[in-house]
C-alpha positions as CSV (number, residue, x, y, z in Angstrom):
1,X,83.5,4.6,-65.6
2,X,80.7,5.9,-67.8
3,X,77.0,6.3,-67.1
4,X,74.2,4.5,-68.9
5,X,71.9,7.0,-70.4
6,X,68.7,5.5,-69.0
7,X,68.1,6.9,-65.5
8,X,66.1,3.9,-64.5
9,X,69.3,1.8,-64.4
10,X,71.0,4.3,-62.1
11,X,68.6,3.6,-59.2
12,X,70.2,0.2,-58.5
13,X,73.3,2.0,-57.1
14,X,71.2,3.6,-54.4
15,X,70.5,0.2,-53.0
16,X,74.2,-0.7,-52.8
17,X,76.5,0.1,-49.9
18,X,78.0,3.5,-50.2
19,X,81.5,3.7,-51.5
20,X,82.5,5.9,-48.6
21,X,82.9,5.5,-44.8
22,X,81.2,8.7,-43.8
23,X,80.2,8.7,-40.2
24,X,76.5,9.1,-39.4
25,X,76.9,11.6,-36.5
26,X,74.2,14.2,-37.2
27,X,71.0,13.9,-35.2
28,X,67.8,15.8,-35.7
29,X,68.9,18.8,-33.7
30,X,72.2,19.0,-35.5
31,X,70.5,18.7,-38.9
32,X,68.0,21.4,-38.0
33,X,70.8,23.7,-36.9
34,X,72.6,23.1,-40.1
35,X,69.5,24.1,-42.1
36,X,68.8,27.2,-40.0
37,X,72.5,28.2,-39.7
38,X,73.2,27.9,-43.4
39,X,70.1,30.1,-44.2
40,X,70.8,32.9,-41.7
41,X,73.7,35.1,-42.9
42,X,73.8,38.8,-43.3
43,X,71.0,39.2,-45.9
44,X,68.1,39.6,-43.5
45,X,69.8,42.6,-42.0
46,X,70.2,44.4,-45.4
47,X,68.0,43.3,-48.3
48,X,64.8,44.8,-47.0
49,X,66.0,48.3,-48.0
50,X,66.3,47.3,-51.7
51,X,63.1,45.3,-51.6
52,X,61.2,48.3,-50.1
53,X,62.4,50.4,-53.0
54,X,61.2,47.8,-55.5
55,X,57.7,47.3,-54.1
56,X,57.2,50.8,-52.7
57,X,55.0,50.2,-49.7
58,X,55.2,48.5,-46.3
59,X,52.3,46.1,-47.0
60,X,53.8,44.8,-50.2
61,X,57.2,44.5,-48.5
62,X,55.7,42.0,-46.0
63,X,53.9,40.3,-48.8
64,X,57.2,39.8,-50.6
65,X,58.6,38.0,-47.5
66,X,55.4,35.9,-47.2
67,X,55.9,34.8,-50.9
68,X,59.5,33.9,-50.1
69,X,58.3,32.0,-47.0
70,X,55.6,30.0,-49.0
71,X,58.1,29.2,-51.8
72,X,60.8,28.1,-49.4
73,X,58.6,26.0,-47.2
74,X,56.9,24.3,-50.1
75,X,60.3,23.5,-51.7
76,X,61.6,22.1,-48.4
77,X,58.6,19.9,-47.9
78,X,58.9,18.6,-51.4
79,X,62.7,18.0,-51.1
80,X,61.9,15.9,-48.0
81,X,60.5,13.1,-50.2
82,X,63.6,13.0,-52.4
83,X,65.9,13.1,-49.3
84,X,64.0,10.2,-47.7
85,X,64.2,8.2,-50.9
86,X,67.9,8.8,-51.5
87,X,69.7,9.5,-48.2
88,X,73.1,9.8,-49.7
89,X,75.9,12.4,-49.7
90,X,75.3,14.8,-52.6
91,X,71.7,15.7,-52.1
92,X,70.3,17.9,-54.9
93,X,73.1,16.7,-57.2
94,X,72.0,13.1,-56.7
95,X,68.3,14.0,-57.2
96,X,68.8,15.7,-60.5
97,X,71.1,12.9,-61.7
98,X,68.6,10.2,-60.8
99,X,65.5,12.0,-62.1
100,X,66.8,13.3,-65.4
101,X,70.4,12.4,-66.3
102,X,74.0,12.6,-65.0
103,X,74.3,15.7,-67.2
104,X,71.7,17.7,-65.2
105,X,73.3,16.6,-62.0
106,X,76.7,17.7,-63.2
107,X,75.4,21.1,-64.4
108,X,74.1,21.7,-60.9
109,X,77.3,20.6,-59.3
110,X,79.4,22.6,-61.7
111,X,77.4,25.8,-60.9
112,X,77.4,25.0,-57.2
113,X,81.2,24.7,-57.2
114,X,81.9,27.5,-59.6
115,X,79.6,30.2,-58.0
116,X,76.6,29.2,-55.9
117,X,78.4,27.7,-52.9
118,X,81.8,29.1,-53.2
119,X,80.6,32.6,-54.2
120,X,78.2,32.7,-51.3
121,X,81.0,31.6,-48.8
122,X,83.2,34.3,-50.2
123,X,80.5,37.0,-49.9
124,X,79.6,36.0,-46.3
125,X,83.3,35.8,-45.4
126,X,83.9,39.4,-46.6
127,X,80.7,40.5,-44.9
128,X,82.1,39.1,-41.6
129,X,85.2,41.2,-42.2
130,X,83.2,44.4,-43.0
131,X,81.3,44.2,-39.7
132,X,84.5,43.4,-37.8
133,X,85.7,46.6,-39.4
134,X,83.0,48.5,-37.5
135,X,84.7,47.5,-34.3
136,X,88.3,47.6,-35.7
137,X,88.5,50.4,-38.3
138,X,91.8,49.1,-39.6
139,X,89.9,46.3,-41.2
140,X,88.5,47.8,-44.4
141,X,88.2,47.0,-48.1
142,X,90.0,50.3,-48.8
143,X,92.9,49.5,-46.5
144,X,95.2,47.7,-48.9
145,X,98.0,45.3,-48.2
146,X,98.3,44.9,-52.0
147,X,96.9,47.8,-53.9
148,X,94.6,47.0,-56.8
149,X,96.4,45.7,-59.8
150,X,94.4,46.4,-62.9
151,X,94.2,43.4,-65.2
152,X,91.7,45.1,-67.6
153,X,89.6,48.3,-67.8
154,X,86.9,46.8,-65.6
155,X,88.7,44.3,-63.3
156,X,91.6,44.3,-60.8
157,X,93.2,42.1,-58.2
158,X,93.8,43.3,-54.6
159,X,94.3,42.2,-51.1
160,X,92.8,44.5,-48.5
161,X,92.7,43.9,-44.7
162,X,89.0,43.0,-45.1
163,X,89.7,40.5,-47.9
164,X,92.5,39.0,-45.7
165,X,90.2,38.6,-42.7
166,X,87.5,37.0,-44.9
167,X,90.0,34.5,-46.3
168,X,91.4,33.7,-42.9
169,X,87.9,32.9,-41.5
170,X,87.2,30.7,-44.5
171,X,90.5,28.8,-44.1
172,X,90.0,28.5,-40.3
173,X,86.6,27.0,-40.7
174,X,87.8,24.7,-43.5
175,X,90.5,23.5,-41.2
176,X,88.2,22.8,-38.3
177,X,85.9,20.8,-40.6
178,X,88.8,18.7,-41.9
179,X,89.3,17.5,-38.3
180,X,85.9,15.7,-38.3
181,X,82.2,16.0,-38.4
182,X,82.1,16.4,-34.6
183,X,84.1,19.7,-34.9
184,X,81.9,21.0,-37.7
185,X,78.6,20.2,-36.0
186,X,79.7,21.6,-32.7
187,X,80.6,25.0,-34.2
188,X,77.4,24.9,-36.2
189,X,75.2,24.2,-33.2
190,X,76.8,26.9,-31.0
191,X,76.7,29.6,-33.5
192,X,73.2,28.8,-34.9
193,X,71.7,28.9,-31.4
194,X,73.6,32.2,-30.9
195,X,72.4,33.7,-34.1
196,X,68.8,32.6,-33.5
197,X,69.0,34.3,-30.1
198,X,70.4,37.4,-31.8
199,X,67.5,37.5,-34.2
200,X,64.9,37.0,-31.4
201,X,66.6,39.8,-29.5
202,X,66.5,42.1,-32.5
203,X,62.8,41.4,-32.9
204,X,62.0,41.9,-29.3
205,X,64.0,45.1,-29.2
206,X,62.1,46.5,-32.1
207,X,58.6,45.4,-31.0
208,X,58.8,46.0,-27.2
209,X,61.4,48.8,-26.8
210,X,61.4,50.6,-30.1
211,X,57.7,50.8,-30.9
212,X,57.2,54.1,-32.7
213,X,53.6,55.2,-32.9
214,X,54.3,57.6,-35.8
215,X,56.0,54.8,-37.8
216,X,53.3,52.3,-37.0
217,X,50.6,54.7,-38.1
218,X,52.4,55.6,-41.3
219,X,53.4,52.0,-42.2
220,X,50.3,50.0,-41.2
221,X,47.7,52.7,-41.5
222,X,48.8,53.4,-45.0
223,X,50.3,50.0,-45.9
224,X,49.5,49.7,-49.6
225,X,50.1,53.2,-51.1
226,X,53.3,53.2,-53.3
227,X,55.9,55.8,-52.4
228,X,59.6,56.3,-52.8
229,X,59.9,53.4,-55.2
230,X,62.5,52.8,-57.9
231,X,60.9,52.0,-61.3
232,X,61.7,48.5,-62.5
233,X,61.9,49.8,-66.1
234,X,60.8,53.0,-67.8
235,X,57.1,53.4,-67.2
236,X,56.9,50.2,-65.1
237,X,56.1,51.0,-61.5
238,X,54.3,49.3,-58.6
239,X,51.4,51.7,-59.1
240,X,50.0,49.4,-61.8
241,X,48.9,45.8,-61.3
242,X,51.4,44.4,-63.8
243,X,54.2,46.7,-62.5
244,X,53.5,45.5,-58.9
245,X,53.7,41.9,-60.1
246,X,57.1,42.5,-61.7
247,X,58.3,44.5,-58.6
248,X,57.3,41.6,-56.3
249,X,59.2,39.1,-58.5
250,X,62.3,41.3,-58.7
251,X,62.2,41.8,-55.0
252,X,62.4,38.0,-54.6
253,X,66.1,38.1,-55.7
254,X,66.9,39.6,-52.3
255,X,64.6,37.7,-50.1
256,X,65.1,34.3,-51.8
257,X,68.9,34.8,-51.6
258,X,68.6,35.6,-47.9
259,X,66.6,32.5,-47.3
260,X,68.7,30.2,-49.5
261,X,71.0,27.3,-48.6
262,X,68.2,25.5,-46.7
263,X,69.0,22.5,-49.1
264,X,72.5,22.2,-47.7
265,X,71.4,19.5,-45.3
266,X,70.7,17.2,-48.3
267,X,74.4,17.4,-49.2
268,X,75.3,15.8,-45.8
269,X,72.6,13.1,-45.8
270,X,75.3,10.5,-45.7
271,X,76.3,11.7,-42.2
272,X,72.8,12.0,-40.8
273,X,71.5,9.4,-38.3
274,X,68.2,7.9,-39.4
275,X,68.3,10.1,-42.5
276,X,64.9,8.9,-43.9
277,X,63.3,10.5,-40.9
278,X,65.6,13.3,-39.8
279,X,66.5,15.0,-43.1
280,X,62.8,15.7,-44.0
281,X,62.1,16.8,-40.5
282,X,65.1,19.1,-40.3
283,X,64.1,20.7,-43.6
284,X,60.6,21.4,-42.3
285,X,61.7,22.6,-38.8
286,X,64.7,24.6,-40.0
287,X,63.0,26.5,-42.8
288,X,59.9,27.2,-40.7
289,X,62.0,28.7,-37.9
290,X,64.0,30.9,-40.2
291,X,61.1,32.1,-42.3
292,X,59.1,32.9,-39.1
293,X,62.0,34.9,-37.7
294,X,62.6,36.7,-41.1
295,X,59.0,37.9,-41.3
296,X,59.0,39.1,-37.6
297,X,62.3,40.9,-38.2
298,X,60.6,42.9,-41.0
299,X,57.7,43.7,-38.7
300,X,60.2,45.0,-36.2
301,X,61.8,47.2,-38.8
302,X,58.4,48.7,-39.7
303,X,57.3,49.4,-36.1
304,X,60.4,51.3,-35.4
305,X,61.3,53.1,-38.7
306,X,59.2,55.2,-41.0
307,X,59.1,53.6,-44.4
308,X,61.3,56.2,-46.0
309,X,63.9,55.5,-43.4
310,X,63.8,51.8,-44.3
311,X,64.2,52.7,-48.0
312,X,67.1,55.1,-47.3
313,X,68.9,53.1,-44.6
314,X,72.7,54.0,-44.9
315,X,74.4,51.3,-46.9
316,X,71.0,49.5,-46.9
317,X,71.8,48.4,-43.3
318,X,68.1,48.4,-42.1
319,X,68.8,46.4,-38.9
320,X,71.6,48.8,-37.9
321,X,69.3,51.8,-38.5
322,X,66.6,50.2,-36.4
323,X,68.9,49.4,-33.4
324,X,70.4,52.9,-33.8
325,X,66.9,54.4,-33.4
326,X,66.4,52.5,-30.2
327,X,70.0,53.0,-28.8
328,X,71.4,56.1,-30.5
329,X,75.1,55.9,-31.0
330,X,75.4,52.2,-30.2
331,X,73.4,50.6,-33.0
332,X,76.3,50.0,-35.4
333,X,78.4,48.2,-32.7
334,X,75.5,46.1,-31.5
335,X,74.5,44.9,-34.9
336,X,78.2,44.4,-35.9
337,X,78.6,41.8,-33.2
338,X,75.2,40.1,-34.0
339,X,76.0,39.9,-37.7
340,X,79.5,38.6,-37.1
341,X,78.0,35.7,-35.1
342,X,75.5,35.1,-37.8
343,X,78.0,35.1,-40.7
344,X,80.5,33.0,-38.9
345,X,77.9,30.2,-38.4
346,X,76.7,30.6,-41.9
347,X,80.2,30.1,-43.4
348,X,80.7,27.0,-41.3
349,X,77.5,25.4,-42.4
350,X,78.2,26.1,-46.1
351,X,81.8,24.9,-45.8
352,X,80.7,21.7,-44.1
353,X,77.8,20.9,-46.6
354,X,79.3,22.0,-49.9
355,X,82.3,19.7,-49.8
356,X,79.9,16.7,-49.5
357,X,78.3,17.6,-52.8
358,X,81.7,17.8,-54.5
359,X,82.7,14.5,-52.8
360,X,79.6,12.8,-54.4
361,X,80.5,14.2,-57.8
362,X,84.1,12.8,-57.4
363,X,82.6,9.4,-56.6
364,X,81.0,9.6,-60.0
365,X,84.3,10.7,-61.7
366,X,82.7,14.1,-62.5
367,X,85.0,16.2,-60.2
368,X,88.7,16.1,-59.3
369,X,89.4,12.4,-58.6
370,X,91.3,13.1,-55.4
371,X,88.2,14.6,-53.9
372,X,86.6,11.2,-53.6
373,X,89.0,10.3,-50.8
374,X,88.2,10.6,-47.1
375,X,90.9,11.7,-44.6
376,X,91.7,10.1,-41.3
377,X,88.8,11.9,-39.6
378,X,86.5,10.3,-42.2
379,X,85.5,13.5,-43.9
380,X,86.1,14.6,-47.5
381,X,89.2,16.6,-46.6
382,X,90.5,17.1,-50.2
383,X,87.0,18.3,-51.3
384,X,87.1,20.8,-48.4
385,X,90.5,22.1,-49.4
386,X,89.5,22.4,-53.1
387,X,86.4,24.3,-52.1
388,X,88.5,26.6,-49.9
389,X,91.0,27.2,-52.6
390,X,88.4,28.3,-55.2
391,X,86.5,30.4,-52.6
392,X,89.8,32.2,-51.8
393,X,90.4,32.8,-55.4
394,X,87.0,34.4,-55.7
395,X,87.7,36.9,-52.9
396,X,90.7,38.5,-54.6
397,X,89.3,39.8,-58.0
398,X,87.6,43.2,-57.9
399,X,85.3,44.9,-60.4
400,X,86.1,48.5,-61.3
401,X,84.0,51.3,-62.6
402,X,86.1,53.8,-64.5
403,X,83.3,56.4,-64.4
404,X,83.2,56.5,-60.6
405,X,86.6,55.1,-59.7
406,X,84.8,52.6,-57.3
407,X,85.7,49.0,-56.7
408,X,83.3,46.2,-56.3
409,X,83.7,42.4,-55.8
410,X,83.6,39.9,-58.6
411,X,81.8,37.3,-56.5
412,X,79.0,39.8,-56.0
413,X,78.4,40.0,-59.7
414,X,78.6,36.3,-60.1
415,X,76.0,35.7,-57.4
416,X,73.7,38.2,-59.1
417,X,74.1,36.2,-62.3
418,X,73.3,32.7,-60.8
419,X,70.3,33.6,-58.7
420,X,68.1,32.9,-61.6
421,X,70.1,29.8,-62.5
422,X,69.7,28.5,-58.9
423,X,66.0,29.0,-59.3
424,X,66.0,26.8,-62.5
425,X,67.6,24.0,-60.5
426,X,65.1,24.3,-57.7
427,X,62.3,24.1,-60.2
428,X,63.8,21.0,-61.8
429,X,64.4,19.3,-58.4
430,X,60.8,19.8,-57.4
431,X,59.8,18.5,-60.8
432,X,61.9,15.4,-60.0
433,X,59.3,14.5,-57.4
434,X,56.7,14.1,-60.2
435,X,59.2,12.3,-62.5
436,X,60.2,9.7,-59.9
437,X,56.7,9.1,-58.8
438,X,55.9,8.1,-62.3
439,X,59.2,6.3,-63.1
440,X,59.6,4.5,-59.7
441,X,56.1,4.2,-58.3
442,X,57.0,1.2,-56.1
443,X,60.2,2.6,-54.5
444,X,60.1,3.1,-50.8
445,X,59.0,6.6,-49.7
446,X,59.2,6.9,-45.9
447,X,58.1,10.5,-46.3
448,X,55.8,11.7,-49.1
449,X,55.8,15.4,-50.2
450,X,53.2,17.3,-48.2
451,X,50.1,18.2,-50.3
452,X,51.2,16.3,-53.4
453,X,50.6,17.2,-56.2
454,X,49.3,20.6,-55.3
455,X,52.0,21.9,-53.0
456,X,55.0,21.0,-55.3
457,X,53.0,22.3,-58.3
458,X,52.5,25.6,-56.4
459,X,56.2,26.0,-56.1
460,X,56.9,25.2,-59.7
461,X,54.2,27.7,-60.9
462,X,55.2,30.5,-58.6
463,X,59.0,30.1,-59.2
464,X,58.4,29.9,-62.9
465,X,56.5,33.2,-63.0
466,X,59.4,34.8,-61.0
467,X,61.9,33.3,-63.4
468,X,60.2,34.4,-66.6
469,X,59.8,38.0,-65.3
470,X,63.4,38.1,-64.2
471,X,64.6,37.0,-67.7
472,X,62.3,39.6,-69.2
473,X,63.3,42.6,-67.0
474,X,66.7,41.6,-65.6
475,X,68.4,40.3,-68.6
476,X,71.8,41.8,-67.6
477,X,72.0,39.4,-64.7
478,X,69.9,36.4,-65.8
479,X,71.5,35.7,-69.2
480,X,75.1,35.6,-67.9
481,X,73.9,33.2,-65.2
482,X,72.5,30.9,-67.9
483,X,75.8,31.1,-69.8
484,X,77.7,30.1,-66.7
485,X,75.5,27.0,-66.4
486,X,75.8,26.1,-70.1
487,X,79.6,26.3,-70.0
488,X,79.3,23.1,-68.0
489,X,77.9,21.2,-71.0
490,X,81.2,20.8,-72.9
491,X,83.0,20.3,-69.7
492,X,80.7,17.4,-68.8
493,X,81.3,15.6,-72.2
494,X,85.0,16.2,-71.8
495,X,85.0,14.5,-68.4
496,X,82.9,11.6,-69.7
497,X,85.4,11.1,-72.6
498,X,88.3,11.3,-70.3
499,X,86.8,8.6,-68.0
500,X,86.1,6.3,-71.0
């Protein structure tokens, strides 16, 4: 099967019965929990340390999170229109395909499978293991079952106890999701409610029990004076207006990554009841809940810890430092349990949703053909297995710095590379709202993007500024990300030729 090049022809398929027999089992509550649960991982407990070193002051740290909140909410409200128009499995892949061309849909799907979804699952899986290691010290990235095998001067393969636990968690949640959507949504609902409760507890602990007058006076009485910052580039600091703009944009790499994955519900639209209503509502509710909690969590950090303590939190674990200040000696254990709950639910949501995007690609003959099949539980079992296999493969490679003798994780580097690439796809998807309004003015739109055209344009403008400055001042990560995306171009034409 090959695609006609004119996207206008493609919209006829959306009116035809789906080729699958996916079960519509997700209600509004389930969908909202999938949005919130996929967003909340371990990032909110960590990234504020690096962000505080970028922007250099408490006030601008909070502004950074407000910018993230505005961008995320405007994007989610705009996606709602596309989701209501095309309530099919595949979500963002489908929107890009229909608005621009199958090539753009494939490039997103290729990057999603290669790094974005699988790399994030790998990272969160190992994060779960790291925090389990706080309770069980035998679980560690330096406790090897298979010692590092160097495959080049900068890379190695290993299997530590932490890597093994991360892999086992990923495989277990993949298995539960192959048994049916009911299993996946039950795990998601329970753990998302638990992690929201944990975040609310963390916020309450900081504001009501940990209130530190000295920290409050220093952080809010002197909120805008830069101190303790890390220069973005030689001579470029948040002390100047342009330097501050660049610092705010660079800081978004942490906060936007922590607030990412809200779009995962669109991948599962084929299993949502009354999707034209529930998908847009779940996007709005889920993102609003999480962004509100994230902003309050940072307020809690700042009312407990002096700003220099936020910037210098051991291993960047700001939340652990905050809880430790309230409960000396027990902070690490308390936060380890909270983050394990959070990461477990995050992995489940991303495992559940990601496979649906790859299933949709397979329906279009742009992924492994076997992935288009549903198993007896009427879920894309083979897509789930393929996703787990590649995710597991990403856990094993390690980066190696000969100068320091320290090991890192390959997936961490890859995720750094594709943050900017993911932003490109978000911008294009929001632009799809404008494209489809013009190309298909008469198509049914049960929900229309809030504040159109100003709100979607606000996202495109804001995200574009961030993207331009990242390419200008973070070329070491942004350019490789673009290369990863472009590798998909010859692969796309190879697949098209094979199908013909």
